[in-house]
C-alpha positions in Angstrom: 10.1 6.3 14.4 10.6 5.6 18.1 9.1 2.3 19.3 9.0 0.6 15.9 11.6 -1.5 14.2 12.7 -0.5 10.7 10.4 -2.1 8.2 7.5 -2.6 10.6 4.0 -1.2 10.0 0.9 -1.7 12.0 -2.2 0.3 11.0 -5.9 -0.1 12.1 -9.0 1.7 10.8 -7.1 4.2 8.6 -9.6 6.2 6.6 -8.8 8.0 3.4 -11.1 10.7 2.0 -11.0 12.3 -1.5 -12.0 15.9 -2.0 -13.9 17.0 -5.1 -13.5 20.8 -5.4 -16.0 21.3 -8.2 -18.7 19.6 -6.0 -17.3 20.9 -2.7 -17.6 17.5 -1.1 -15.6 14.7 0.4 -16.0 11.0 -0.5 -14.7 7.9 1.3 -11.8 6.6 -0.8 -10.9 3.7 1.5 -10.7 2.5 5.0 -7.9 0.1 5.9 -9.3 -2.2 8.6 -5.9 -3.7 9.2 -2.6 -3.3 7.4 0.4 -5.1 8.8 3.8 -5.3 7.2 6.8 -7.0 8.8 10.1 -6.6 6.8 12.9 -7.6 9.2 16.2 -7.5 7.3 18.1 -10.7 6.7 21.7 -11.0 7.7 24.4 -13.6 7.5 23.2 -15.2 10.7 19.5 -14.3 11.0 17.2 -15.1 8.1 13.7 -14.2 8.9 10.9 -14.1 6.3 9.0 -10.9 5.7 5.2 -11.0 5.5 2.2 -8.7 5.0 -1.5 -8.9 5.4 -4.3 -6.3 4.8 -8.1 -6.1 4.8 -9.8 -2.9 3.5 -12.8 -1.4 1.9 -11.4 0.5 -1.1 -12.6 2.2 -4.3 -11.2 0.6 -7.4 -11.1 2.6 -10.6 -12.8 0.8 -13.5 -13.0 4.0 -15.4 -12.9 7.8 -14.6 -16.6 7.8 -13.7 -17.0 4.4 -12.1 -15.1 3.8 -8.9 -17.1 1.3 -6.7 -16.2 0.4 -3.2 -14.9 -3.2 -2.9 -13.7 -5.5 -0.2 -9.9 -5.8 -0.7 -7.9 -8.5 1.0 -4.2 -9.1 0.4 -1.4 -11.3 1.8 2.2 -11.8 0.9 5.4 -13.4 2.0 9.0 -12.4 1.1 12.4 -11.4 2.2 14.1 -8.1 3.1 17.8 -7.2 2.9 19.8 -4.3 4.2 21.3 -2.1 1.5 23.2 0.3 3.9 22.9 1.1 7.6 19.9 3.3 6.8 18.2 1.5 3.9 16.7 -1.8 3.0 14.8 -3.6 0.2 11.9 -6.0 0.5 10.6 -8.4 -2.1 7.2 -10.1 -1.8 5.0 -12.7 -3.6 1.4 -11.5 -3.1 -2.1 -12.8 -3.6 -5.3 -10.8 -3.4 -9.1 -11.1 -3.3 -11.5 -8.4 -4.3 -15.2 -8.8 -3.3 -17.9 -6.9 -5.2 -21.0 -7.3 -7.2 -19.0 -6.0 -10.2 -17.7 -9.5 -10.7 -19.7 -12.5 -12.0 -19.2 -14.6 -8.8 -18.6 -11.6 -6.5 -14.8 -12.3 -6.4 -11.7 -11.6 -8.3 -8.5 -13.5 -7.4 -5.0 -12.2 -8.2 -1.3 -13.1 -7.8 1.8 -11.1 -8.3 4.7 -9.4 -6.6 5.9 -6.3 -4.9 9.3 -4.6 -4.3 9.9 -1.8 -1.8 13.1 0.1 -1.0 13.2 2.2 2.2 15.7 4.9 3.1 15.8 6.5 6.5 17.3 9.8 5.4 17.3 11.5 8.9 15.7 10.6 12.2 12.5 12.2 11.0 12.5 11.8 7.2 11.9 8.5 5.3 11.7 7.9 1.6 10.2 4.8 0.0 10.2 3.6 -3.6 7.7 0.8 -4.5 6.5 -1.2 -7.4 3.7 -3.8 -7.4 2.0 -6.0 -10.1 -1.1 -8.1 -9.6 -2.6 -10.3 -12.4 -6.2 -11.1 -11.9 -6.9 -14.7 -13.1 -10.4 -15.4 -11.7 -13.4 -13.0 -11.9 -11.4 -10.5 -14.0 -8.6 -10.6 -16.5 -6.9 -7.3 -15.7 -3.3 -6.6 -14.7 -3.1 -4.0 -12.0 0.2 -2.2 -11.2 1.6 0.7 -9.4 5.0 2.4 -9.4 5.5 5.1 -6.8 7.4 7.3 -4.3 6.4 8.0 -0.7 8.0 10.5 1.7 7.2 10.7 5.3 8.2 13.5 7.7 7.7 12.8 11.4 6.7 16.0 13.1 6.5 14.5 16.6 6.1 11.1 18.2 2.4 11.1 17.3 2.2 13.1 14.1 3.7 12.8 10.5 3.1 14.4 7.1 3.1 12.0 4.1 3.3 12.7 0.4 2.8 10.0 -2.2 2.8 9.9 -6.0 2.3 6.9 -8.2 1.4 5.8 -11.7 -1.4 3.3 -11.2 -3.3 0.9 -13.4 -6.3 -0.4 -11.5 -9.1 -2.5 -13.0 -9.4 -0.1 -16.0 -7.3 2.9 -17.2 -3.9 4.1 -16.1 -3.8 7.3 -14.0 -1.5 9.4 -11.8 -2.4 9.1 -8.1 -1.2 11.8 -5.7 -1.9 11.9 -2.0 -1.0 14.2 0.8 -1.8 13.0 4.3 -1.4 13.7 8.0 -0.9 10.6 10.2 -1.9 10.7 13.8 -0.6 7.9 16.0 -1.9 7.0 19.4 
């Protein structure tokens, strides 16, 4: 995308809504307050570290009928390497904090990792594969994971279509998560 370095992401106040056709209504799924990823690729001469940080209010699935909103804070540090001229891979060590009255002391702490491979197929089409695992060790004893594919097609400088599919284990059962979105940049 013009104006952004490969592997860079900066998002503020990104809402996500879920539509329930049987009830003909929308529900707030999440709102990313801030989501920053910096994945500068390492070379023989330049060896920067990658990092990420996010703060959100997000629904977490405990079971199919119980998906409460929770404060969701994550941070990570890692490295990124070029695979080819148009692709790279990033590996992160992550930590997370969930804040909700669902937990005995209102918090659940986690640690884990994330791997992401990005391919810039054309000037307007990007594909990403990702896998992440977080093990909760305080406030919950769950292991959350996600394995997914994301495709983004830039329609113009300010608009893009995004399609994502992932197998996800959140705080309860495993489910298939699919999303179609329209990004509007300003």
